[in-house]
mmCIF file of the C-alpha atoms, coordinates in Angstrom:
data_MODEL
# 
_entry.id   MODEL 
# 
loop_
_atom_site.group_PDB 
_atom_site.id 
_atom_site.type_symbol 
_atom_site.label_atom_id 
_atom_site.label_alt_id 
_atom_site.label_comp_id 
_atom_site.label_asym_id 
_atom_site.label_entity_id 
_atom_site.label_seq_id 
_atom_site.pdbx_PDB_ins_code 
_atom_site.Cartn_x 
_atom_site.Cartn_y 
_atom_site.Cartn_z 
_atom_site.occupancy 
_atom_site.B_iso_or_equiv 
_atom_site.pdbx_formal_charge 
_atom_site.auth_seq_id 
_atom_site.auth_comp_id 
_atom_site.auth_asym_id 
_atom_site.auth_atom_id 
_atom_site.pdbx_PDB_model_num 
ATOM 1   C CA . MET A 1 1   ? -6.218 -5.247  22.819 1.00 0.00 ? 1   MET A CA 1 
ATOM 2   C CA . THR A 1 2   ? -3.763 -4.454  25.735 1.00 0.00 ? 2   THR A CA 1 
ATOM 3   C CA . ILE A 1 3   ? -0.234 -2.507  25.466 1.00 0.00 ? 3   ILE A CA 1 
ATOM 4   C CA . LEU A 1 4   ? 1.434  -5.496  26.891 1.00 0.00 ? 4   LEU A CA 1 
ATOM 5   C CA . SER A 1 5   ? -0.406 -7.849  24.801 1.00 0.00 ? 5   SER A CA 1 
ATOM 6   C CA . ILE A 1 6   ? 0.781  -5.617  22.049 1.00 0.00 ? 6   ILE A CA 1 
ATOM 7   C CA . ILE A 1 7   ? 4.430  -5.438  23.305 1.00 0.00 ? 7   ILE A CA 1 
ATOM 8   C CA . LYS A 1 8   ? 4.440  -9.549  23.289 1.00 0.00 ? 8   LYS A CA 1 
ATOM 9   C CA . LEU A 1 9   ? 3.407  -9.866  19.994 1.00 0.00 ? 9   LEU A CA 1 
ATOM 10  C CA . CYS A 1 10  ? 5.425  -6.996  18.593 1.00 0.00 ? 10  CYS A CA 1 
ATOM 11  C CA . ALA A 1 11  ? 8.654  -8.797  20.433 1.00 0.00 ? 11  ALA A CA 1 
ATOM 12  C CA . THR A 1 12  ? 7.665  -11.946 18.232 1.00 0.00 ? 12  THR A CA 1 
ATOM 13  C CA . LEU A 1 13  ? 7.484  -10.325 14.598 1.00 0.00 ? 13  LEU A CA 1 
ATOM 14  C CA . PRO A 1 14  ? 8.330  -11.415 12.170 1.00 0.00 ? 14  PRO A CA 1 
ATOM 15  C CA . ARG A 1 15  ? 5.976  -14.598 13.047 1.00 0.00 ? 15  ARG A CA 1 
ATOM 16  C CA . LYS A 1 16  ? 3.117  -15.338 11.031 1.00 0.00 ? 16  LYS A CA 1 
ATOM 17  C CA . LYS A 1 17  ? 0.529  -15.605 13.931 1.00 0.00 ? 17  LYS A CA 1 
ATOM 18  C CA . ALA A 1 18  ? 1.912  -12.289 15.211 1.00 0.00 ? 18  ALA A CA 1 
ATOM 19  C CA . LEU A 1 19  ? 1.615  -10.458 12.149 1.00 0.00 ? 19  LEU A CA 1 
ATOM 20  C CA . PHE A 1 20  ? -2.174 -11.355 11.883 1.00 0.00 ? 20  PHE A CA 1 
ATOM 21  C CA . GLN A 1 21  ? -2.864 -10.581 14.939 1.00 0.00 ? 21  GLN A CA 1 
ATOM 22  C CA . LEU A 1 22  ? -1.330 -6.975  15.022 1.00 0.00 ? 22  LEU A CA 1 
ATOM 23  C CA . ASN A 1 23  ? -3.514 -6.457  11.771 1.00 0.00 ? 23  ASN A CA 1 
ATOM 24  C CA . ARG A 1 24  ? -6.198 -6.591  13.984 1.00 0.00 ? 24  ARG A CA 1 
ATOM 25  C CA . VAL A 1 25  ? -5.615 -4.026  16.352 1.00 0.00 ? 25  VAL A CA 1 
ATOM 26  C CA . SER A 1 26  ? -7.210 -0.755  16.247 1.00 0.00 ? 26  SER A CA 1 
ATOM 27  C CA . MET A 1 27  ? -5.384 2.370   15.006 1.00 0.00 ? 27  MET A CA 1 
ATOM 28  C CA . ARG A 1 28  ? -6.229 3.873   18.443 1.00 0.00 ? 28  ARG A CA 1 
ATOM 29  C CA . ASP A 1 29  ? -4.538 1.322   20.116 1.00 0.00 ? 29  ASP A CA 1 
ATOM 30  C CA . THR A 1 30  ? -1.719 1.326   17.691 1.00 0.00 ? 30  THR A CA 1 
ATOM 31  C CA . LEU A 1 31  ? -1.009 4.986   17.548 1.00 0.00 ? 31  LEU A CA 1 
ATOM 32  C CA . VAL A 1 32  ? -1.302 4.719   21.889 1.00 0.00 ? 32  VAL A CA 1 
ATOM 33  C CA . PHE A 1 33  ? 1.371  1.926   21.605 1.00 0.00 ? 33  PHE A CA 1 
ATOM 34  C CA . LEU A 1 34  ? 3.646  4.292   19.414 1.00 0.00 ? 34  LEU A CA 1 
ATOM 35  C CA . PHE A 1 35  ? 3.077  7.362   21.337 1.00 0.00 ? 35  PHE A CA 1 
ATOM 36  C CA . LEU A 1 36  ? 4.085  5.514   24.910 1.00 0.00 ? 36  LEU A CA 1 
ATOM 37  C CA . LEU A 1 37  ? 7.293  3.612   22.719 1.00 0.00 ? 37  LEU A CA 1 
ATOM 38  C CA . PHE A 1 38  ? 8.272  7.202   21.440 1.00 0.00 ? 38  PHE A CA 1 
ATOM 39  C CA . PHE A 1 39  ? 7.341  8.962   24.453 1.00 0.00 ? 39  PHE A CA 1 
ATOM 40  C CA . PHE A 1 40  ? 9.781  6.431   26.828 1.00 0.00 ? 40  PHE A CA 1 
ATOM 41  C CA . SER A 1 41  ? 12.125 5.766   24.297 1.00 0.00 ? 41  SER A CA 1 
ATOM 42  C CA . PHE A 1 42  ? 13.344 9.504   23.694 1.00 0.00 ? 42  PHE A CA 1 
ATOM 43  C CA . LEU A 1 43  ? 12.695 10.356  27.539 1.00 0.00 ? 43  LEU A CA 1 
ATOM 44  C CA . PRO A 1 44  ? 16.111 9.947   28.622 1.00 0.00 ? 44  PRO A CA 1 
ATOM 45  C CA . ASN A 1 45  ? 17.398 12.599  25.921 1.00 0.00 ? 45  ASN A CA 1 
ATOM 46  C CA . ALA A 1 46  ? 14.723 14.689  27.335 1.00 0.00 ? 46  ALA A CA 1 
ATOM 47  C CA . ILE A 1 47  ? 15.929 14.463  30.831 1.00 0.00 ? 47  ILE A CA 1 
ATOM 48  C CA . LEU A 1 48  ? 19.508 15.340  29.930 1.00 0.00 ? 48  LEU A CA 1 
ATOM 49  C CA . ILE A 1 49  ? 18.510 18.068  27.827 1.00 0.00 ? 49  ILE A CA 1 
ATOM 50  C CA . ILE A 1 50  ? 16.558 19.646  31.180 1.00 0.00 ? 50  ILE A CA 1 
ATOM 51  C CA . ILE A 1 51  ? 20.180 18.563  33.645 1.00 0.00 ? 51  ILE A CA 1 
ATOM 52  C CA . GLN A 1 52  ? 22.211 20.239  30.904 1.00 0.00 ? 52  GLN A CA 1 
ATOM 53  C CA . PHE A 1 53  ? 19.953 23.731  30.852 1.00 0.00 ? 53  PHE A CA 1 
ATOM 54  C CA . ASP A 1 54  ? 22.645 26.641  31.344 1.00 0.00 ? 54  ASP A CA 1 
ATOM 55  C CA . PRO A 1 55  ? 20.561 29.742  32.438 1.00 0.00 ? 55  PRO A CA 1 
ATOM 56  C CA . SER A 1 56  ? 23.524 31.834  32.069 1.00 0.00 ? 56  SER A CA 1 
ATOM 57  C CA . VAL A 1 57  ? 23.231 30.912  28.204 1.00 0.00 ? 57  VAL A CA 1 
ATOM 58  C CA . SER A 1 58  ? 19.764 31.303  27.640 1.00 0.00 ? 58  SER A CA 1 
ATOM 59  C CA . GLN A 1 59  ? 17.324 34.573  27.888 1.00 0.00 ? 59  GLN A CA 1 
ATOM 60  C CA . LEU A 1 60  ? 14.604 32.017  29.637 1.00 0.00 ? 60  LEU A CA 1 
ATOM 61  C CA . SER A 1 61  ? 14.482 31.067  33.420 1.00 0.00 ? 61  SER A CA 1 
ATOM 62  C CA . TYR A 1 62  ? 15.275 27.285  34.730 1.00 0.00 ? 62  TYR A CA 1 
ATOM 63  C CA . SER A 1 63  ? 11.282 27.525  35.440 1.00 0.00 ? 63  SER A CA 1 
ATOM 64  C CA . GLN A 1 64  ? 10.159 29.083  31.797 1.00 0.00 ? 64  GLN A CA 1 
ATOM 65  C CA . TYR A 1 65  ? 12.732 26.136  30.404 1.00 0.00 ? 65  TYR A CA 1 
ATOM 66  C CA . LEU A 1 66  ? 11.090 23.222  32.360 1.00 0.00 ? 66  LEU A CA 1 
ATOM 67  C CA . LEU A 1 67  ? 7.237  24.382  31.220 1.00 0.00 ? 67  LEU A CA 1 
ATOM 68  C CA . GLN A 1 68  ? 8.189  24.718  27.833 1.00 0.00 ? 68  GLN A CA 1 
ATOM 69  C CA . VAL A 1 69  ? 9.818  20.917  27.846 1.00 0.00 ? 69  VAL A CA 1 
ATOM 70  C CA . ILE A 1 70  ? 6.777  19.858  30.347 1.00 0.00 ? 70  ILE A CA 1 
ATOM 71  C CA . VAL A 1 71  ? 4.296  21.342  27.553 1.00 0.00 ? 71  VAL A CA 1 
ATOM 72  C CA . PHE A 1 72  ? 5.746  20.647  24.324 1.00 0.00 ? 72  PHE A CA 1 
ATOM 73  C CA . TYR A 1 73  ? 7.513  17.458  24.799 1.00 0.00 ? 73  TYR A CA 1 
ATOM 74  C CA . PRO A 1 74  ? 4.543  15.493  24.314 1.00 0.00 ? 74  PRO A CA 1 
ATOM 75  C CA . PHE A 1 75  ? 3.525  17.102  21.064 1.00 0.00 ? 75  PHE A CA 1 
ATOM 76  C CA . LEU A 1 76  ? 6.637  16.511  19.365 1.00 0.00 ? 76  LEU A CA 1 
ATOM 77  C CA . MET A 1 77  ? 6.854  12.820  20.132 1.00 0.00 ? 77  MET A CA 1 
ATOM 78  C CA . MET A 1 78  ? 3.006  13.088  18.580 1.00 0.00 ? 78  MET A CA 1 
ATOM 79  C CA . PHE A 1 79  ? 4.605  14.908  15.572 1.00 0.00 ? 79  PHE A CA 1 
ATOM 80  C CA . LEU A 1 80  ? 7.058  12.283  15.369 1.00 0.00 ? 80  LEU A CA 1 
ATOM 81  C CA . VAL A 1 81  ? 5.267  9.358   16.035 1.00 0.00 ? 81  VAL A CA 1 
ATOM 82  C CA . ILE A 1 82  ? 2.922  10.116  12.887 1.00 0.00 ? 82  ILE A CA 1 
ATOM 83  C CA . SER A 1 83  ? 5.436  11.621  10.967 1.00 0.00 ? 83  SER A CA 1 
ATOM 84  C CA . GLY A 1 84  ? 8.142  9.122   11.454 1.00 0.00 ? 84  GLY A CA 1 
ATOM 85  C CA . ILE A 1 85  ? 6.395  6.093   10.754 1.00 0.00 ? 85  ILE A CA 1 
ATOM 86  C CA . SER A 1 86  ? 4.506  7.338   8.162  1.00 0.00 ? 86  SER A CA 1 
ATOM 87  C CA . ILE A 1 87  ? 8.202  8.417   5.941  1.00 0.00 ? 87  ILE A CA 1 
ATOM 88  C CA . LEU A 1 88  ? 9.204  4.966   7.389  1.00 0.00 ? 88  LEU A CA 1 
ATOM 89  C CA . ALA A 1 89  ? 6.429  3.386   5.478  1.00 0.00 ? 89  ALA A CA 1 
ATOM 90  C CA . LEU A 1 90  ? 7.338  4.839   2.446  1.00 0.00 ? 90  LEU A CA 1 
ATOM 91  C CA . GLY A 1 91  ? 10.218 2.728   2.635  1.00 0.00 ? 91  GLY A CA 1 
ATOM 92  C CA . ALA A 1 92  ? 7.614  -0.492  3.419  1.00 0.00 ? 92  ALA A CA 1 
ATOM 93  C CA . TRP A 1 93  ? 5.560  -0.026  0.342  1.00 0.00 ? 93  TRP A CA 1 
ATOM 94  C CA . LEU A 1 94  ? 8.629  0.261   -2.269 1.00 0.00 ? 94  LEU A CA 1 
ATOM 95  C CA . ILE A 1 95  ? 9.572  -2.704  -1.124 1.00 0.00 ? 95  ILE A CA 1 
ATOM 96  C CA . CYS A 1 96  ? 6.133  -4.135  -1.045 1.00 0.00 ? 96  CYS A CA 1 
ATOM 97  C CA . PHE A 1 97  ? 5.741  -2.756  -4.662 1.00 0.00 ? 97  PHE A CA 1 
ATOM 98  C CA . MET A 1 98  ? 8.740  -4.597  -5.470 1.00 0.00 ? 98  MET A CA 1 
ATOM 99  C CA . LEU A 1 99  ? 7.852  -7.582  -4.204 1.00 0.00 ? 99  LEU A CA 1 
ATOM 100 C CA . ARG A 1 100 ? 4.715  -7.078  -6.265 1.00 0.00 ? 100 ARG A CA 1 
ATOM 101 C CA . ARG A 1 101 ? 2.365  -7.743  -3.311 1.00 0.00 ? 101 ARG A CA 1 
ATOM 102 C CA . LYS A 1 102 ? -1.200 -6.303  -2.683 1.00 0.00 ? 102 LYS A CA 1 
ATOM 103 C CA . LEU A 1 103 ? -0.946 -4.147  0.576  1.00 0.00 ? 103 LEU A CA 1 
ATOM 104 C CA . LYS A 1 104 ? -2.660 -0.814  1.578  1.00 0.00 ? 104 LYS A CA 1 
ATOM 105 C CA . TYR A 1 105 ? -0.511 1.807   3.203  1.00 0.00 ? 105 TYR A CA 1 
ATOM 106 C CA . GLN A 1 106 ? -2.652 1.552   6.214  1.00 0.00 ? 106 GLN A CA 1 
ATOM 107 C CA . GLN A 1 107 ? -1.691 -1.815  6.918  1.00 0.00 ? 107 GLN A CA 1 
ATOM 108 C CA . LEU A 1 108 ? 1.826  -0.947  5.970  1.00 0.00 ? 108 LEU A CA 1 
ATOM 109 C CA . TRP A 1 109 ? 2.049  1.754   8.176  1.00 0.00 ? 109 TRP A CA 1 
ATOM 110 C CA . LYS A 1 110 ? 0.727  -0.601  10.898 1.00 0.00 ? 110 LYS A CA 1 
ATOM 111 C CA . MET A 1 111 ? 3.390  -2.877  9.915  1.00 0.00 ? 111 MET A CA 1 
ATOM 112 C CA . THR A 1 112 ? 5.935  -0.700  10.156 1.00 0.00 ? 112 THR A CA 1 
ATOM 113 C CA . GLY A 1 113 ? 4.829  0.586   13.447 1.00 0.00 ? 113 GLY A CA 1 
ATOM 114 C CA . PHE A 1 114 ? 4.921  -2.217  15.329 1.00 0.00 ? 114 PHE A CA 1 
ATOM 115 C CA . ALA A 1 115 ? 8.152  -3.807  13.607 1.00 0.00 ? 115 ALA A CA 1 
ATOM 116 C CA . SER A 1 116 ? 9.770  -0.178  14.896 1.00 0.00 ? 116 SER A CA 1 
ATOM 117 C CA . PHE A 1 117 ? 9.807  -1.971  18.886 1.00 0.00 ? 117 PHE A CA 1 
ATOM 118 C CA . LEU A 1 118 ? 12.499 -3.798  18.778 1.00 0.00 ? 118 LEU A CA 1 
ATOM 119 C CA . PRO A 1 119 ? 14.854 -1.790  16.643 1.00 0.00 ? 119 PRO A CA 1 
ATOM 120 C CA . LEU A 1 120 ? 14.081 1.549   17.916 1.00 0.00 ? 120 LEU A CA 1 
ATOM 121 C CA . LEU A 1 121 ? 14.864 -0.308  21.365 1.00 0.00 ? 121 LEU A CA 1 
ATOM 122 C CA . ALA A 1 122 ? 18.140 -1.137  20.393 1.00 0.00 ? 122 ALA A CA 1 
ATOM 123 C CA . TYR A 1 123 ? 18.615 2.404   19.023 1.00 0.00 ? 123 TYR A CA 1 
ATOM 124 C CA . VAL A 1 124 ? 18.223 3.328   22.465 1.00 0.00 ? 124 VAL A CA 1 
ATOM 125 C CA . VAL A 1 125 ? 20.477 1.393   24.009 1.00 0.00 ? 125 VAL A CA 1 
ATOM 126 C CA . LEU A 1 126 ? 23.267 1.927   21.270 1.00 0.00 ? 126 LEU A CA 1 
ATOM 127 C CA . TYR A 1 127 ? 22.906 5.964   21.351 1.00 0.00 ? 127 TYR A CA 1 
ATOM 128 C CA . PHE A 1 128 ? 24.061 5.568   24.885 1.00 0.00 ? 128 PHE A CA 1 
ATOM 129 C CA . THR A 1 129 ? 26.708 3.231   23.919 1.00 0.00 ? 129 THR A CA 1 
ATOM 130 C CA . PRO A 1 130 ? 30.155 5.616   23.751 1.00 0.00 ? 130 PRO A CA 1 
ATOM 131 C CA . PRO A 1 131 ? 31.986 3.949   21.361 1.00 0.00 ? 131 PRO A CA 1 
ATOM 132 C CA . LEU A 1 132 ? 29.098 3.516   18.309 1.00 0.00 ? 132 LEU A CA 1 
ATOM 133 C CA . PRO A 1 133 ? 28.402 6.528   16.549 1.00 0.00 ? 133 PRO A CA 1 
ATOM 134 C CA . ASN A 1 134 ? 25.460 7.855   16.425 1.00 0.00 ? 134 ASN A CA 1 
ATOM 135 C CA . MET A 1 135 ? 24.770 7.418   12.097 1.00 0.00 ? 135 MET A CA 1 
ATOM 136 C CA . ALA A 1 136 ? 25.698 3.867   12.392 1.00 0.00 ? 136 ALA A CA 1 
ATOM 137 C CA . SER A 1 137 ? 23.145 2.848   15.148 1.00 0.00 ? 137 SER A CA 1 
ATOM 138 C CA . ILE A 1 138 ? 21.032 4.291   12.628 1.00 0.00 ? 138 ILE A CA 1 
ATOM 139 C CA . THR A 1 139 ? 21.629 2.879   10.129 1.00 0.00 ? 139 THR A CA 1 
ATOM 140 C CA . LEU A 1 140 ? 21.914 -0.683  11.706 1.00 0.00 ? 140 LEU A CA 1 
ATOM 141 C CA . CYS A 1 141 ? 18.388 -0.156  13.276 1.00 0.00 ? 141 CYS A CA 1 
ATOM 142 C CA . ALA A 1 142 ? 17.065 0.988   10.122 1.00 0.00 ? 142 ALA A CA 1 
ATOM 143 C CA . ILE A 1 143 ? 18.410 -2.056  8.178  1.00 0.00 ? 143 ILE A CA 1 
ATOM 144 C CA . TRP A 1 144 ? 17.182 -4.513  10.820 1.00 0.00 ? 144 TRP A CA 1 
ATOM 145 C CA . LEU A 1 145 ? 13.483 -2.644  10.518 1.00 0.00 ? 145 LEU A CA 1 
ATOM 146 C CA . TYR A 1 146 ? 13.550 -3.199  6.508  1.00 0.00 ? 146 TYR A CA 1 
ATOM 147 C CA . VAL A 1 147 ? 14.657 -6.604  7.112  1.00 0.00 ? 147 VAL A CA 1 
ATOM 148 C CA . LEU A 1 148 ? 11.945 -7.302  9.748  1.00 0.00 ? 148 LEU A CA 1 
ATOM 149 C CA . VAL A 1 149 ? 8.800  -5.214  7.353  1.00 0.00 ? 149 VAL A CA 1 
ATOM 150 C CA . TYR A 1 150 ? 10.462 -7.693  4.501  1.00 0.00 ? 150 TYR A CA 1 
ATOM 151 C CA . GLN A 1 151 ? 9.741  -10.750 6.420  1.00 0.00 ? 151 GLN A CA 1 
ATOM 152 C CA . MET A 1 152 ? 6.232  -9.481  7.313  1.00 0.00 ? 152 MET A CA 1 
ATOM 153 C CA . ILE A 1 153 ? 5.670  -8.929  3.465  1.00 0.00 ? 153 ILE A CA 1 
ATOM 154 C CA . ILE A 1 154 ? 6.554  -11.865 1.857  1.00 0.00 ? 154 ILE A CA 1 
ATOM 155 C CA . ILE A 1 155 ? 4.112  -13.466 4.004  1.00 0.00 ? 155 ILE A CA 1 
ATOM 156 C CA . TYR A 1 156 ? 1.337  -11.909 2.017  1.00 0.00 ? 156 TYR A CA 1 
ATOM 157 C CA . PRO A 1 157 ? 0.526  -13.848 -1.717 1.00 0.00 ? 157 PRO A CA 1 
ATOM 158 C CA . THR A 1 158 ? 1.769  -12.214 -4.606 1.00 0.00 ? 158 THR A CA 1 
ATOM 159 C CA . LYS A 1 159 ? -0.728 -9.786  -7.165 1.00 0.00 ? 159 LYS A CA 1 
ATOM 160 C CA . LYS A 1 160 ? -2.713 -11.623 -9.594 1.00 0.00 ? 160 LYS A CA 1 
# 
């Protein structure tokens, strides 16, 4: 499945058809989608960090600093994708447990990753909106994420 079709399906969540089509997406495609999502979502922050570098305060030269950002930024994004979605999927597992639904952690992990598309984009927009504090935007986006996850989990039948 292409990245554009995954984006289109993620934008239509929590519809049942989109949910079941996204559950058939391979884990490799899921990870590529999430990596690109996180990479481009946090790219403005990385650019701001590079622009605001002050060589008089640091012991590194600008070229060394730039090289470190270019080398370590993709690895940081990979780590954030795996650890961040895994931690958020624990909340989805708790919702699943309370609703007595029979879903595997892998399914919840993918559902959480795909459901994070719109809330993460909203967070990036809210982050650059000055009057709104950062914690408020994080809270709003987390609530939105878990409402989406809840709506996706209740599509599945309860345990017998």
